[in-house]
C-alpha positions in Angstrom: 29.5 13.7 8.2 30.8 12.0 5.0 30.1 13.5 1.6 27.4 11.5 -0.2 25.4 11.5 -3.4 22.6 14.0 -3.7 19.0 12.9 -3.8 17.7 12.5 -7.3 14.3 11.4 -8.7 15.7 8.3 -10.3 16.6 6.6 -7.0 14.9 8.6 -4.3 14.9 6.1 -1.5 18.6 5.2 -1.5 19.8 8.7 -2.2 17.5 10.2 0.5 18.9 8.1 3.2 22.5 8.5 1.9 22.0 12.3 1.9 20.7 12.3 5.5 23.1 10.0 7.4 24.6 7.3 5.3 22.5 4.8 7.4 18.8 4.3 8.3 17.6 7.4 10.0 17.5 7.2 13.7 16.9 9.5 16.6 19.5 12.1 17.7 19.5 12.3 21.5 22.2 13.6 23.8 24.7 13.9 20.9 24.2 10.3 19.8 22.3 8.6 17.0 20.1 6.0 18.7 16.9 4.1 18.3 17.9 1.7 15.4 15.6 -0.9 16.9 12.6 1.5 17.1 9.4 1.0 15.1 9.7 2.7 11.7 7.5 5.2 9.9 7.3 5.6 6.1 8.3 8.9 4.5 6.5 9.4 1.1 7.7 11.2 -2.0 4.6 13.4 -2.8 5.6 13.6 -6.4 5.1 9.8 -6.9 3.2 8.6 -3.9 5.9 6.1 -3.2 8.0 5.4 0.0 11.4 7.0 -0.1 12.6 6.2 3.4 11.6 5.1 6.8 12.5 6.9 10.0 12.4 5.9 13.7 9.1 6.3 15.6 10.1 7.8 19.0 8.4 6.6 22.2 7.5 8.4 25.4 10.7 6.9 26.9 12.7 8.5 24.1 11.1 11.9 24.8 12.0 11.6 28.4 15.6 10.7 27.6 15.9 13.7 25.2 14.4 16.1 27.6 16.6 14.7 30.4 19.7 15.1 28.2 18.7 18.7 27.4 18.1 19.5 31.1 21.5 18.1 32.1 23.3 19.8 29.3 21.7 23.2 30.1 22.1 22.9 33.8 25.7 21.8 33.3 26.4 25.2 31.7 28.7 24.2 28.9 26.7 26.3 26.4 24.8 28.9 28.4 27.9 30.0 30.3 30.0 30.2 27.1 30.8 33.8 26.2 28.0 35.1 24.0 30.2 35.8 21.1 31.5 32.2 21.2 27.9 30.9 20.8 27.5 33.3 17.9 30.7 31.9 16.2 29.3 28.4 16.4 26.1 29.5 14.7 28.0 31.4 12.1 30.0 28.2 11.4 26.7 26.3 11.1 25.5 28.9 8.5 28.7 28.4 6.5 28.3 24.6 6.6 24.7 24.8 5.5 25.7 27.0 2.5 28.5 24.4 1.6 25.9 21.6 1.7 23.1 23.7 0.2 22.5 21.5 -2.9 22.1 18.3 -0.9 19.8 20.1 1.6 17.7 21.6 -1.3 17.3 18.2 -3.1 16.4 16.5 0.1 13.8 19.2 1.0 12.2 18.9 -2.5 12.2 15.1 -2.4 10.6 15.2 1.1 8.0 18.0 0.7 7.4 18.1 -3.1 8.2 21.8 -3.4 10.0 22.8 -6.6 13.8 22.5 -6.4 14.3 26.1 -7.4 12.1 27.2 -4.4 14.1 24.9 -2.0 17.3 26.4 -3.2 16.6 30.2 -3.2 14.0 30.3 -0.4 14.2 27.4 2.1 17.9 26.6 2.3 19.1 30.2 1.7 16.8 31.6 4.3 17.8 28.9 6.9 21.4 29.8 6.4 20.7 33.5 6.7 18.8 32.9 9.9 21.7 31.0 11.5 24.0 33.9 10.4 21.6 36.6 11.7 21.2 35.0 15.1 24.9 34.2 15.1 25.5 37.9 15.0 23.1 38.8 17.9 24.4 37.0 21.1 26.9 39.8 21.8 24.1 42.3 22.0 22.3 40.3 24.8 22.7 42.7 27.7 20.9 44.1 30.6 20.6 47.7 31.7 21.5 49.8 34.8 18.5 51.4 36.4 18.2 54.4 38.7 16.2 53.7 41.9 15.0 55.8 44.8 16.7 53.5 47.3 20.5 53.6 47.8 21.0 50.5 45.7 22.9 49.4 42.6 20.2 48.1 40.3 20.5 46.4 37.0 18.9 43.7 34.8 20.3 40.5 33.3 19.1 38.7 30.2 19.3 34.9 30.8 18.2 31.8 28.8 15.0 30.1 29.6 16.3 26.5 29.8 14.9 23.6 27.8 12.9 24.5 24.6 10.5 22.1 22.8 10.3 23.0 19.1 7.4 21.4 17.1 7.4 22.3 13.4 5.1 21.6 10.4 5.5 20.1 7.0 5.4 23.0 4.6 8.6 24.9 5.2 10.4 22.2 7.1 13.9 23.6 7.4 13.0 27.3 7.6 10.4 26.9 10.4 12.8 24.6 12.3 15.7 27.0 12.1 13.5 30.0 13.0 13.3 28.3 16.5 16.6 26.6 16.7 18.8 29.6 15.8 17.4 32.1 18.4 17.0 29.4 21.1 20.7 28.4 20.8 21.8 32.0 20.4 20.2 32.8 23.7 21.9 29.8 25.4 19.0 27.4 25.6 18.9 23.6 25.0 16.4 22.5 22.4 14.5 19.3 21.6 13.1 19.4 18.1 10.1 17.3 16.8 9.7 17.9 13.0 6.6 16.9 11.1 6.2 13.2 10.8 5.6 13.7 7.1 8.8 15.7 6.3 11.5 14.8 8.8 14.5 14.3 6.6 16.2 17.8 6.6 15.7 18.0 10.4 17.8 14.8 10.8 20.5 16.2 8.5 20.5 19.5 10.5 21.2 17.6 13.7 24.4 16.2 12.0 25.3 19.7 10.8 24.9 21.3 14.2 27.0 18.6 15.9 29.7 19.2 13.3 29.5 23.0 13.9 30.2 22.4 17.6 26.9 22.4 19.5 27.6 20.5 22.7 26.0 17.0 23.2 22.6 17.3 24.7 22.0 20.9 23.7 20.2 19.8 20.5 18.1 16.6 20.0 15.8 15.5 17.2 12.8 13.1 17.8 10.9 11.8 14.8 7.4 10.5 15.1 3.7 11.4 15.3 1.4 13.4 17.5 2.1 11.2 20.6 5.8 12.4 20.5 4.7 16.0 20.5 2.2 15.5 23.3 4.8 13.8 25.5 7.2 16.6 24.8 4.8 19.4 25.7 3.6 17.6 28.8 7.1 17.1 30.3 7.4 19.6 33.2 11.2 19.9 32.6 10.4 21.8 29.4 10.6 25.6 30.0 9.2 26.8 26.7 7.2 25.4 23.7 7.7 26.9 20.3 5.1 25.6 17.8 4.1 26.4 14.2 1.1 24.6 12.8 -2.7 24.5 12.8 -4.8 26.6 15.2 -6.6 23.6 16.5 -3.4 21.9 17.6 -2.0 25.2 18.8 -4.9 25.6 21.2 -4.2 22.2 22.7 -0.5 22.9 23.1 -1.2 26.2 24.7 -3.7 24.6 27.2 -1.2 22.0 28.2 1.7 24.4 28.4 -0.5 26.8 30.5 -1.0 24.1 33.0 2.7 23.6 33.4 3.3 27.4 33.3 5.6 27.1 30.4 6.4 30.0 28.1 4.7 29.5 24.6 5.1 30.9 21.1 2.5 29.7 18.7 2.4 30.7 15.0 -0.8 29.3 13.7 -3.2 29.4 10.7 -4.1 32.2 8.4 -6.7 33.3 6.0 -5.0 36.4 4.7 -6.8 39.1 2.6 -5.2 41.0 -0.3 -7.1 44.2 -1.1 -6.9 45.5 -4.7 -8.1 49.1 -5.1 -9.1 50.5 -8.4 -6.1 52.9 -8.4 -3.6 50.1 -8.2 -1.3 49.0 -11.0 -3.7 46.3 -12.1 -1.2 44.2 -14.0 1.2 44.1 -11.1 -1.6 43.5 -8.6 -2.9 40.5 -10.6 0.6 39.0 -10.6 0.9 39.6 -6.9 -2.5 37.9 -6.4 -1.5 34.8 -8.3 1.9 34.4 -6.7 0.3 35.0 -3.3 -2.0 32.0 -3.5 0.0 29.5 -5.6 3.3 29.9 -3.7 4.4 26.6 -2.2 1.3 25.0 -3.7 -0.8 27.2 -1.4 0.7 25.4 1.7 1.7 28.7 3.2 0.2 30.1 6.4 0.6 33.6 5.0 -0.8 32.7 1.6 -3.0 35.5 0.0 -5.9 33.1 -0.1 -8.6 35.9 -0.2 -8.7 38.6 -2.8 -10.9 41.6 -2.2 -11.3 43.8 -5.3 -12.9 47.2 -5.7 -16.1 46.7 -7.7 -15.2 49.0 -10.7 -12.3 46.7 -11.6 -13.7 43.4 -10.2 -14.5 41.7 -13.5 -11.2 42.7 -15.1 -9.1 41.5 -12.2 -11.1 38.2 -11.8 -10.7 37.3 -15.5 -7.0 38.1 -15.4 -6.4 36.1 -12.3 -8.2 33.0 -13.7 -6.3 33.3 -17.0 -2.9 33.8 -15.3 -3.3 31.0 -12.7 -4.2 28.5 -15.5 -0.7 29.2 -17.0 1.3 28.5 -13.9 3.5 25.4 -14.6 2.6 22.4 -12.5 4.8 19.4 -12.4 7.9 17.5 -11.3 9.6 19.3 -8.4 13.0 18.6 -10.0 12.0 20.2 -13.3 13.6 23.7 -13.2 10.5 25.2 -14.9 8.0 23.9 -12.3 6.3 26.5 -10.1 3.7 24.3 -8.4 4.8 20.9 -7.2 2.6 18.3 -5.5 0.8 18.8 -2.2 2.9 17.3 0.6 0.6 14.3 1.3 -2.7 12.6 0.4 -4.6 14.1 3.4 -3.7 17.6 2.2 -4.8 16.9 -1.3 -8.1 15.4 -0.1 -8.7 18.5 2.1 -8.5 20.7 -1.1 -10.7 18.3 -3.0 -13.3 18.2 -0.3 -13.5 22.0 -0.2 -13.9 22.2 -4.0 -16.6 19.5 -4.0 -18.4 21.4 -1.3 -18.1 24.6 -3.3 -19.7 22.9 -6.3 -22.5 21.6 -4.2 -23.1 25.1 -2.7 -23.4 26.7 -6.1 -20.1 28.7 -5.9 -18.5 29.5 -9.2 -15.4 27.3 -9.3 -13.0 28.6 -12.0 -9.9 26.4 -12.7 -9.1 22.8 -12.4 -8.4 22.6 -8.7 -7.8 19.2 -7.2 -10.3 17.3 -9.2 -8.1 16.2 -12.1 -5.2 14.8 -10.1 -4.5 11.0 -9.8 -3.0 10.5 -6.3 -1.3 7.3 -7.5 0.9 9.5 -9.6 1.5 12.1 -7.0 -0.6 14.5 -4.9 -1.1 17.3 -7.4 -3.7 20.1 -7.2 -4.0 22.8 -9.9 -5.0 26.3 -8.9 -8.7 27.0 -8.4 -10.5 30.4 -8.1 -13.9 30.7 -6.2 -15.8 33.7 -7.4 -18.5 35.8 -5.8 -18.2 34.0 -2.5 -20.2 35.0 0.6 -18.3 36.4 3.5 -19.8 33.9 5.9 -19.0 30.9 3.7 -16.5 28.3 4.9 -14.3 29.1 1.8 -13.7 32.6 3.2 -13.7 31.7 6.9 -11.6 28.4 7.0 -8.0 27.7 6.1 -7.9 25.4 3.0 -4.1 25.3 2.8 -3.9 24.6 -0.9 -3.9 26.6 -4.2 -7.5 27.8 -3.8 -8.4 31.5 -4.0 -11.6 33.3 -3.1 -12.5 36.6 -4.9 -15.0 39.1 -3.5 -15.9 42.6 -4.5 -16.1 45.7 -2.3 -17.5 49.2 -2.8 -15.6 51.4 -0.3 -12.4 51.4 1.8 -14.3 50.8 5.1 -16.1 47.9 3.6 -12.8 46.4 2.4 -11.3 46.7 5.8 -14.3 45.1 7.4 -14.2 42.2 5.0 -10.5 41.8 5.5 -10.8 41.7 9.3 -13.9 39.5 9.2 -12.4 36.2 10.0 -10.9 34.6 13.1 -7.4 34.8 11.7 -4.9 37.6 11.6 -1.5 36.5 10.4 -0.9 38.6 7.3 -2.7 41.0 5.0 -1.9 43.2 2.0 -3.2 46.0 -0.1 -2.4 47.2 -3.7 -2.8 50.9 -4.3 -1.0 53.9 -5.7 -2.4 56.2 -2.9 0.3 56.6 -0.2 -2.2 58.0 2.3 -4.5 55.0 1.8 -1.5 52.6 2.2 -0.7 53.9 5.6 -4.4 54.3 6.6 -5.5 50.9 5.6 -2.3 49.2 6.9 -3.0 50.7 10.4 -6.6 49.2 10.4 -5.8 45.7 9.2 -5.8 43.3 12.2 -2.7 41.3 11.1 0.8 40.8 12.3 2.3 41.6 8.9 1.0 43.8 6.2 2.4 44.1 2.6 1.7 47.1 0.4 2.1 46.6 -3.4 3.5 43.2 -3.0 3.1 39.9 -1.2 5.3 37.3 0.5 8.4 39.4 0.9 10.0 38.4 4.2 13.1 39.6 5.9 14.8 37.9 8.9 15.2 41.3 10.6 11.4 41.8 10.6 9.3 39.9 13.3 6.5 37.6 12.2 3.5 36.6 14.3 -0.3 36.6 14.5 -3.3 38.4 15.9 -6.4 36.6 17.0 -6.5 32.8 16.2 -3.2 33.1 14.3 -1.3 32.9 17.5 1.0 35.0 19.7 4.6 35.6 20.2 7.1 36.6 17.5 9.7 34.9 15.4 12.5 36.6 13.5 14.1 39.9 14.3 15.5 40.8 17.7 12.0 40.2 19.0 12.5 36.5 18.1 15.5 36.4 20.3 13.6 38.0 23.2 11.2 35.1 23.2 14.0 32.9 24.4 15.3 35.1 27.3 14.3 35.8 30.9 14.8 39.3 32.3 16.2 39.1 35.9 16.5 42.2 38.2 19.5 42.5 40.6 19.5 45.0 43.4 22.6 45.5 45.6 22.5 47.5 48.7 25.0 50.3 48.8 
């Protein structure tokens, strides 16, 4: 792929396309860029509300071709029969390429999603490279085990790839959530067809070029851009062996239902409404900082956002005032300004969702503290300032439903059992946290929280070695860690008569 200019706010459309491919973005199927004559879909810069690019709109025929190419490439064995360490070396080379191109990827990600450039650099691109490196180091450890049996037989297990994987990813952490599926799937020897969000497809297209350069064989990785119809056709194809999806719970339920009918393996990482418990014995200043960063991070477009704060009543007023004051000082602005912490929401429908919740809160008599989404002009970008909803009832939609924006609810509690009950009192269970100096309480409460990930005296710290996944309506299956690799492997038993 030729070196090109990086994407900059002054000329976003031209630079975005130059940074992706040096040509109008098309589909990547079977190792070939195709679909130049497809219908086009606009990609919008959320900081300005203007079009920055158009990408191809895949059809059902394109889906069929991509799955067919993946099926042929997998069955042909050029990747799955490659020595495991050789697959690992290709992924390690991909990680190296991504680091060399990190600034282009970071600028493209910020242009496409609206997230601050600093965040794109140190979180999104760095994490994606680390994931490729981590899973590049694991293929050599894929091995079975010899088992002792009562019968006179040689018995052992083999770990084998599943086949063709459909990966469907959302708009908020475009590259990270794509690579969290791509890297383990390829490490295990699978072929993969990737459908990124129709709103933020640009880094997925550039990743296709990078993986081809790294040496992934033709057909083992394809990218299809387009809307929900593309995802539906991909999931419904009986030649797909596994579906890996990150997104809303509503869509996840539909995908799981279709995949269940085809008896496909499924991993779904879905919505969250994560509670952060602040006990009176916590370091209050640190806890307040954690609470603010936990709900404004990525403009609140984070499935593990700490969107619910539960505070012990004796410090409730102090904590609430400090959160409101601190949140009002968080810099909101141009994603390419190094000082920006909160950029725009990714699109108009996400901003409108935040605004609708805040309007409803006002109508219901909830105390709305902070500007929220009411002062943003969508013609100048899709900006929403942080808003805090105080004294909110547990059964209210603001506590029970995922808003997916910089909106925080704050509730008091009087005892540890009450705090646990409130924290567990939604249909979600992706993440949770607690702030306390009491080590016994930390272990005790963490054990009782019904969530796949629990932070103590912090929020949002993630490590590739640690698995991520949900309880309840937050999904099932795990990503990251060796558990993430296991999701892409069959276990076969072999018994040989002696």
